[in-house]
C-alpha positions as CSV (number, residue, x, y, z in Angstrom):
1,X,-27.1,-2.2,31.2
2,X,-25.2,-0.1,28.7
3,X,-24.4,-0.1,25.4
4,X,-21.3,0.1,23.7
5,X,-20.3,0.5,20.1
6,X,-17.2,-1.3,18.6
7,X,-14.4,0.7,17.7
8,X,-14.7,2.2,13.5
9,X,-12.4,-0.2,11.3
10,X,-9.4,1.1,9.8
11,X,-11.5,1.6,6.4
12,X,-14.3,3.4,7.9
13,X,-12.2,6.0,9.7
14,X,-10.4,6.3,6.5
15,X,-13.5,7.0,4.8
16,X,-14.4,3.8,3.2
17,X,-13.4,3.6,-1.0
18,X,-13.8,6.8,-1.7
19,X,-11.0,7.6,1.0
20,X,-9.2,4.6,-0.6
21,X,-9.3,5.5,-4.0
22,X,-8.4,9.2,-3.0
23,X,-5.6,7.9,-1.1
24,X,-4.4,5.6,-4.7
25,X,-5.1,8.2,-6.9
26,X,-2.6,10.1,-5.1
27,X,0.0,7.6,-4.5
28,X,-0.1,6.0,-8.2
29,X,0.6,9.5,-9.7
30,X,3.7,9.7,-7.8
31,X,4.5,6.0,-8.5
32,X,4.0,6.3,-12.2
33,X,6.5,9.5,-12.1
34,X,9.4,7.9,-10.0
35,X,12.3,6.6,-12.3
36,X,12.5,3.8,-10.5
37,X,9.4,2.7,-10.2
38,X,7.6,4.2,-13.0
39,X,9.1,1.7,-15.6
40,X,7.8,-1.5,-13.9
41,X,4.3,-0.5,-13.5
42,X,3.9,1.2,-17.3
43,X,4.7,-2.5,-18.3
44,X,2.7,-4.4,-16.2
45,X,-0.7,-2.0,-16.1
46,X,-2.5,-1.4,-19.0
47,X,-5.4,-0.7,-17.7
48,X,-5.1,2.2,-14.9
49,X,-8.7,2.6,-13.8
50,X,-8.9,-1.1,-13.4
51,X,-5.5,-1.4,-11.6
52,X,-7.1,1.1,-9.2
53,X,-10.3,-0.5,-8.5
54,X,-8.8,-3.8,-8.0
55,X,-5.9,-2.5,-5.6
56,X,-8.9,-0.4,-3.5
57,X,-10.8,-4.1,-2.9
58,X,-7.1,-5.6,-1.8
59,X,-6.5,-2.2,0.3
60,X,-10.6,-2.0,1.6
61,X,-10.5,-6.0,2.8
62,X,-6.9,-5.3,4.7
63,X,-8.3,-2.3,6.6
64,X,-11.1,-4.2,7.9
65,X,-14.1,-3.1,4.9
66,X,-15.7,-5.5,2.1
67,X,-13.6,-8.5,1.6
68,X,-14.0,-8.1,-2.5
69,X,-10.2,-8.6,-3.3
70,X,-9.2,-12.1,-5.1
71,X,-6.3,-12.7,-3.9
72,X,-3.4,-13.2,-5.8
73,X,-1.3,-10.4,-4.7
74,X,1.9,-12.1,-4.2
75,X,2.1,-14.4,-7.0
76,X,1.2,-11.1,-9.1
77,X,5.3,-9.7,-8.2
78,X,7.4,-13.2,-8.5
79,X,8.0,-12.3,-12.2
80,X,8.7,-8.5,-11.7
81,X,12.4,-8.3,-11.0
82,X,11.8,-6.1,-8.1
83,X,14.7,-5.8,-5.6
84,X,15.0,-4.2,-1.8
85,X,15.3,-0.9,-3.6
86,X,12.0,-0.9,-5.1
87,X,10.4,-2.2,-1.7
88,X,12.2,1.0,0.0
89,X,11.5,3.5,-2.9
90,X,7.3,2.1,-2.3
91,X,7.4,2.6,1.2
92,X,8.6,6.1,0.9
93,X,5.8,7.3,-1.6
94,X,3.4,5.1,0.9
95,X,4.2,7.0,3.9
96,X,4.4,10.3,2.1
97,X,1.2,10.1,0.9
98,X,-0.5,8.4,3.8
99,X,1.0,11.7,5.7
100,X,-0.5,13.8,3.3
101,X,-3.6,12.3,2.8
102,X,-4.7,10.9,6.0
103,X,-5.2,12.2,9.7
104,X,-2.1,11.1,12.0
105,X,-3.3,7.9,13.4
106,X,-4.8,6.6,10.7
107,X,-1.6,7.6,8.1
108,X,0.4,5.4,10.5
109,X,-1.8,2.3,10.8
110,X,-1.4,2.6,7.0
111,X,1.8,2.8,7.2
112,X,2.4,-0.1,9.5
113,X,0.1,-2.2,7.3
114,X,2.1,-1.6,4.1
115,X,5.6,-2.4,6.3
116,X,4.2,-6.0,7.2
117,X,2.8,-6.7,3.8
118,X,6.2,-5.6,2.2
119,X,7.9,-8.1,5.1
120,X,5.8,-10.4,4.1
121,X,6.2,-9.9,0.2
122,X,10.2,-9.7,0.5
123,X,10.0,-12.9,2.4
124,X,8.1,-14.7,-0.2
125,X,9.9,-13.2,-3.1
126,X,13.0,-13.8,-1.0
127,X,14.2,-10.3,-1.6
128,X,17.5,-9.0,0.6
129,X,16.7,-6.3,2.9
130,X,19.0,-3.2,2.5
131,X,21.4,-2.6,5.0
132,X,20.0,0.2,7.7
133,X,21.3,3.4,7.2
134,X,22.9,4.5,10.5
135,X,21.3,7.4,12.4
136,X,23.9,10.6,13.0
137,X,21.4,11.9,15.8
C-alpha cells in the first residue's frame, strides 16, 4: 500500500507566517505611500506592527494555515468611506506585490483569493464596481 502526502497548503508554499509577513511588509509600505489609500490607513491604523500581525493571522487562516484570526474583517470596513476606486488600487498593489515576492503559481492563488475577498467585501459594503475598461488588443 503506497502512502501519498497531501498537497502542501498555500500557507506552507508561501513560507508560512514569515512568508506572509514579508509580503505584507512590502505591500503595506506601498499602501501607506499611495495618494488614495495612504490617508485611509493613516487615519485608522495607529500601531502598524500590531496591524501587520493581525492581518498576518487573517492571511494565514485564508491560505490554510493556523486559524488565529478573530474575525470582524467586514465590519471594520463599514465606516471607512471606501469606494470602488479604493478596491481597484488595493488590488493593483496586491497583485504587484504578490507577483514581485512570490513564485508565479502562489502569486496567482493569492491574487485570486484577494479578488474573491474583494468581491464579497464590496457586496457587504454595497460598493458598486467600476466599469470595465475595454481591451484594445
